[in-house]
C-alpha positions in Angstrom: 40.2 8.0 207.6 43.0 10.5 208.5 45.1 7.7 209.9 44.8 6.1 206.9 45.8 9.2 204.8 48.6 9.7 207.1 49.9 6.1 206.8 49.5 6.1 202.9 51.5 9.4 203.0 54.4 7.9 205.2 54.7 4.7 202.9 55.1 6.8 200.0 57.4 9.2 201.6 59.5 6.3 202.8 59.9 4.7 199.3 60.2 8.2 197.6 63.4 8.5 199.5 65.1 5.5 198.1 64.7 6.9 194.6 65.7 10.0 195.6 69.1 8.7 196.8 69.7 6.9 193.5 68.7 10.1 191.6 71.6 12.1 193.8 74.0 9.4 193.2 73.6 9.5 189.5 73.6 13.3 189.5 77.0 12.8 191.0 78.1 10.2 188.6 77.1 12.1 185.4 78.6 15.4 186.7 81.9 13.8 187.2 81.8 11.6 183.9 82.3 12.6 180.5 78.8 13.5 179.9 79.5 16.5 182.5 79.5 19.1 180.1 76.1 17.8 178.5 74.7 17.5 181.8 75.5 21.1 182.9 75.1 22.5 179.4 71.2 20.6 179.5 70.7 22.2 182.8 71.4 25.9 181.1 69.7 25.1 178.0 66.6 27.7 177.3 63.3 26.0 176.3 60.1 28.1 175.0 56.6 27.2 176.0 53.9 29.2 174.0 50.2 28.6 174.7 48.5 31.4 172.4 49.8 34.6 173.8 51.2 33.1 176.7 54.9 32.7 176.1 57.6 31.7 178.7 61.1 31.2 178.0 63.2 29.5 180.9 66.5 27.4 181.3 65.7 23.5 182.2 66.8 24.3 185.7 64.2 27.3 186.0 61.8 24.8 184.6 62.5 22.4 187.2 62.5 25.0 190.2 59.6 27.4 189.2 57.3 24.7 187.2 57.6 21.2 188.7 58.6 22.0 192.7 55.5 24.4 192.2 53.4 21.1 192.3 55.6 19.8 195.1 54.7 22.9 197.2 51.0 22.4 196.2 51.0 18.5 197.8 53.0 20.2 200.9 50.5 22.8 201.3 47.7 20.3 201.1 49.4 18.1 203.7 50.1 20.9 206.0 46.0 21.8 205.8 45.1 18.2 206.3 47.1 17.6 209.0 46.2 21.0 210.8 42.3 20.2 210.4 42.0 16.4 210.4 45.6 14.7 211.2 48.5 14.9 213.2 48.3 18.5 214.1 44.7 18.8 214.7 45.0 17.6 218.7 47.0 20.2 220.4 48.1 17.7 223.2 50.3 16.1 220.6 51.7 19.1 218.9 53.8 20.4 221.7 56.9 18.5 221.9 57.4 18.0 218.0 56.5 21.7 217.2 58.9 23.1 219.9 61.4 20.6 218.8 61.2 21.8 215.3 61.5 25.6 216.4 64.5 24.4 218.5 65.8 22.5 215.0 65.6 25.8 213.0 66.8 28.2 215.6 70.2 26.1 216.3 71.2 25.4 212.8 71.0 29.1 212.1 73.1 30.1 214.9 75.6 27.3 214.3 75.9 28.6 210.8 76.4 32.3 211.5 78.7 31.4 214.2 81.1 30.0 211.4 80.4 32.3 208.8 81.4 35.2 211.2 84.5 33.4 212.4 85.7 32.4 208.8 84.2 35.6 207.0 81.8 33.7 204.9 78.4 34.8 203.8 75.7 35.4 206.2 73.0 35.1 203.4 73.2 31.1 203.8 71.8 31.1 207.2 68.3 29.6 206.3 69.8 26.9 204.1 70.4 24.4 207.2 66.9 24.8 208.7 65.0 22.6 206.5 64.5 18.4 206.9 64.2 16.3 204.1 61.1 14.2 205.0 61.4 11.9 202.0 65.1 10.8 202.9 64.5 11.0 206.7 61.3 8.6 206.6 63.3 6.5 204.3 66.1 5.9 206.6 64.0 5.4 209.5 62.0 2.8 207.5 65.1 1.0 207.1 66.5 0.7 210.4 63.9 1.2 212.7 62.1 -1.9 212.2 61.6 -2.6 216.1 61.0 1.1 217.3 57.5 2.7 218.2 55.4 4.2 215.7 55.2 7.5 217.9 59.0 8.2 216.7 57.4 8.3 213.0 54.9 10.3 213.8 57.0 12.4 215.7 59.3 12.8 212.7 56.6 13.3 210.4 54.7 16.0 212.7 58.3 18.2 213.0 59.2 17.9 209.3 55.6 19.1 208.6 56.3 22.3 211.0 59.9 22.4 209.1 58.3 22.9 206.0 55.9 25.8 207.2 58.9 27.5 208.5 60.8 27.3 205.6 57.9 28.5 203.8 57.5 31.4 206.0 61.3 32.3 205.3 60.9 32.1 201.6 58.1 34.7 201.9 59.7 36.9 204.0 63.6 36.9 202.4 63.1 35.9 199.0 60.3 37.9 198.0 61.7 41.4 197.0 61.2 43.2 193.5 57.9 41.8 193.1 55.2 43.2 190.5 52.2 44.5 192.1 49.8 44.1 189.1 50.1 40.3 188.7 50.2 39.9 192.5 46.9 41.9 192.8 45.4 39.5 190.1 46.9 36.5 191.8 44.8 37.7 195.2 41.6 38.3 193.6 41.9 34.9 191.9 42.4 33.2 195.0 39.6 35.1 196.8 37.0 34.4 194.2 38.3 30.6 194.3 38.1 30.5 198.0 34.4 32.0 198.0 33.1 29.9 194.8 34.5 26.5 196.5 32.6 27.1 199.7 29.5 27.1 198.1 29.7 25.3 194.5 31.4 22.1 193.8 34.4 23.1 191.3 35.1 20.4 188.7 39.0 19.0 188.7 39.7 20.7 185.4 38.6 24.2 186.4 41.1 23.5 189.8 44.0 22.6 187.2 43.3 25.8 185.2 43.4 28.0 188.1 46.5 26.8 189.4 47.8 27.1 186.0 46.8 30.7 185.5 48.0 31.4 189.4 51.3 29.7 188.4 51.7 32.0 185.1 50.9 35.0 187.2 53.4 34.3 189.7 56.1 34.1 187.2 55.4 37.1 185.7 55.3 38.9 189.2 59.0 37.7 190.0 57.4 35.8 193.1 58.9 32.4 194.3 55.9 30.1 192.7 56.2 27.9 196.0 54.3 30.8 197.8 51.3 30.9 195.7 51.2 27.4 195.5 50.8 26.9 199.1 48.3 29.5 199.1 46.4 27.8 196.3 46.5 24.8 198.4 44.7 26.8 201.4 41.9 27.4 199.5 41.2 23.6 198.2 38.4 22.6 200.2 38.8 19.6 203.0 35.1 19.0 203.4 33.8 15.2 202.4 31.6 15.5 199.0 28.2 14.1 199.7 28.2 11.8 196.5 31.6 9.9 197.3 32.6 10.8 200.6 35.8 12.2 199.4 37.0 15.8 199.7 38.7 17.8 196.5 41.9 18.1 199.0 42.1 14.5 199.7 41.5 13.4 196.1 44.3 15.6 194.8 46.8 14.6 197.6 45.9 11.1 196.5 46.3 11.9 192.7 49.6 14.2 192.8 51.5 12.7 195.8 52.9 9.6 194.1 54.1 12.0 191.0 55.8 14.3 193.3 57.5 11.5 195.1 58.7 9.6 192.4 58.8 11.8 189.5 59.2 15.5 190.7 61.3 15.0 193.6 64.1 12.6 192.1 64.4 15.1 188.9 64.9 18.0 191.2 68.0 16.0 193.0 69.1 15.0 189.6 69.2 18.7 188.4 70.7 20.1 191.6 72.6 17.7 193.4 75.1 17.1 190.7 78.5 18.9 191.7 81.9 18.4 189.7 85.0 17.5 192.0 87.2 18.3 188.9 89.2 21.1 189.7 87.7 21.0 193.1 90.4 22.7 195.6 90.8 21.8 199.2 89.9 25.6 199.9 86.8 25.4 198.0 85.7 22.2 199.6 86.2 23.5 203.3 85.0 27.2 202.2 83.2 29.1 205.4 79.8 28.5 203.4 80.1 24.6 203.2 81.5 24.2 206.7 78.4 26.7 207.8 75.9 24.8 206.1 77.2 21.0 206.9 77.7 21.8 210.7 74.4 23.7 210.6 72.7 20.6 209.5 74.7 18.0 211.7 75.5 19.6 214.9 72.5 22.4 214.9 69.6 20.3 214.2 70.4 17.7 216.6 71.3 19.9 219.4 68.1 22.2 218.6 65.7 19.4 218.2 67.2 17.4 221.5 67.3 20.4 223.6 63.9 21.6 222.9 62.2 18.3 223.2 63.9 17.8 226.7 62.7 21.2 227.8 59.3 20.3 226.4 59.2 17.3 228.7 60.8 18.2 231.9 58.7 21.4 232.1 55.5 19.4 231.3 54.4 21.4 228.1 54.9 18.4 226.2 55.3 14.7 226.4 58.1 12.3 224.8 57.0 10.1 222.2 55.3 7.2 223.9 57.3 4.3 224.5 60.4 5.8 223.1 63.8 6.0 225.1 66.0 9.4 224.7 68.3 7.4 222.9 65.9 6.5 220.3 64.6 10.5 220.3 68.5 11.2 219.7 68.7 9.1 216.8 65.6 10.9 215.3 67.1 14.3 216.0 70.0 13.3 213.9 67.8 12.5 211.0 66.6 15.8 211.1 69.8 17.1 209.9 69.1 15.2 206.4 68.3 18.7 204.4 68.7 17.8 200.9 65.8 18.8 198.7 64.4 21.9 200.9 67.8 22.8 201.8 69.1 22.8 198.1 66.0 24.8 196.9 66.6 27.4 199.6 70.3 27.6 198.6 69.1 28.4 195.0 66.9 31.2 196.3 69.8 32.3 198.5 72.6 32.6 195.8 70.8 32.8 192.7 73.0 31.9 189.5 74.2 29.2 187.3 74.1 25.6 188.4 77.7 25.2 188.4 78.5 28.8 189.8 80.9 29.0 192.9 78.3 29.5 195.6 75.8 26.7 194.2 79.1 24.2 194.1 79.5 25.2 197.7 76.0 25.0 198.7 75.6 21.7 197.0 78.8 20.4 199.0 77.7 21.7 202.3 74.2 20.1 201.9 75.1 17.1 200.8 78.0 16.5 203.6 75.6 17.7 206.4 72.8 15.4 205.2 75.4 12.3 204.8 76.8 12.7 208.2 73.1 13.1 209.4 72.1 10.0 207.9 75.1 7.9 208.8 75.0 8.6 212.3 71.2 8.6 212.6 71.0 5.5 211.0 73.7 3.7 213.3 72.1 5.4 216.5 68.5 4.2 215.5 70.0 0.8 214.3 71.8 0.5 217.9 68.5 1.5 219.8 66.6 -0.9 217.7 69.1 -3.7 218.4 68.7 -3.1 222.4 64.9 -2.9 222.2 65.1 -6.6 220.3 67.1 -7.8 222.8 65.0 -6.7 225.6 62.0 -8.3 223.9 63.5 -11.6 222.7 64.3 -12.6 226.6 60.8 -12.0 227.6 59.7 -13.9 224.6 62.0 -16.9 225.8 60.8 -16.4 229.6 56.9 -16.7 228.1 57.5 -19.7 226.0 59.3 -21.8 228.9 
């Protein structure tokens, strides 16, 4: 069951990456078309939602960031919990190499960013941006070019990306949680504790889970806290134990029901809202601003160095093992794909440099993330394509020999 759920996850993520790519491309086209003013105006337009005494007024951009992306982080939290208890992260023997590679893949990009931001007097606040890996994009590219490669590489990439997500969530909690209102925060803590205790002893119907999540989300907005954090905390209280009636746990059911909507609706909409950058009036100075260079090189250079160095150290010291059946060239190709930051990098960029979607900092964040992710994607796909071609040539002579 655990393997089937992981495979279903991989298929959905790989398919979602293609849709994400089209959404990002559409955003760039619209942002540089006659509809550019309408596009940015729509993102800045405010909309009110009122349910009885509850009233919220946010811009479209904020509704996507705080509303829809909360569901994304809920699913991320569910996936992390499942993988730790039942899936790929439940076996310590498989964990060492991808976990160390993920840590290396977070430390090195931060150092690369800080080096260039210091050298060129750029803002230091952007160092967390190149730390993340976009699992949907990375898996989609891997699926397209790595058909002849060992499945262990795909599992390695998935595990590394999950640990990356954990690191990103921890950074959001540590760096972007200042000025929080304690009243709503205490209510959130109380609701989560009560929910965890009740779920342990009683079966909670699905509508009550939805109502509980909605209430926690509203209180999070009132507290001034990033909804991504409480979404992950809420996921932690969803039971993973199977029900006696149908043999499926609430966690598995929620993952199965929500994941397609997150993969094919929420993330593409986020990409469409956040990837749009107008090149009209863009100067060469802004295109090569320290913030742009730091993010782009952090993703492209920092990620590959960090992942490969940590994987090599883990392998040669005996702490971990290289993915079974994989060559160093194939592992290098995967390390390049880890530099495809996109969704999570853009999200962290919004937190690191809050402001309008077309502000100077946001434009530079988008340019850096797009440049670094594209360089990583193209180079990674090329290396994996070469590796797959070599493996195919090795297999074909053996097949011919066997036939003769």
